[in-house]
Steps between C-alpha positions, in 0.01 A plus 500: 500500500571249772821508691571137402456581126730805530766289673478219245522746207800677663677168555439405137635834391812470716553140382476620143756773568732238642456269204564789260815605681625144522433447129683817413796406725531154347413604141190273515257686279218250570523553878515872450189498286323275751577755773359784294191290435449436871527873565249577228256238630528647850415849364198365309373328821549830691301687240219242520485522876490880486213484247307269732559740786372791291186315405442419864535869589251592228254240625541630860440858383162406352392315816522821706 
């Protein structure tokens, strides 16, 4: 996984946490749900990047 992708995913996760907290503090259920959604999307992206990395490792193993 590239450093840029990791950073973008982490920023999205942190932004989602902020939205969730702000929604909870202001009793805005829509904002809170949006924050949870941003966090979930970030985790899915991380999983996809890790899968790509694993496939690359497998390909590299067969090249040797």
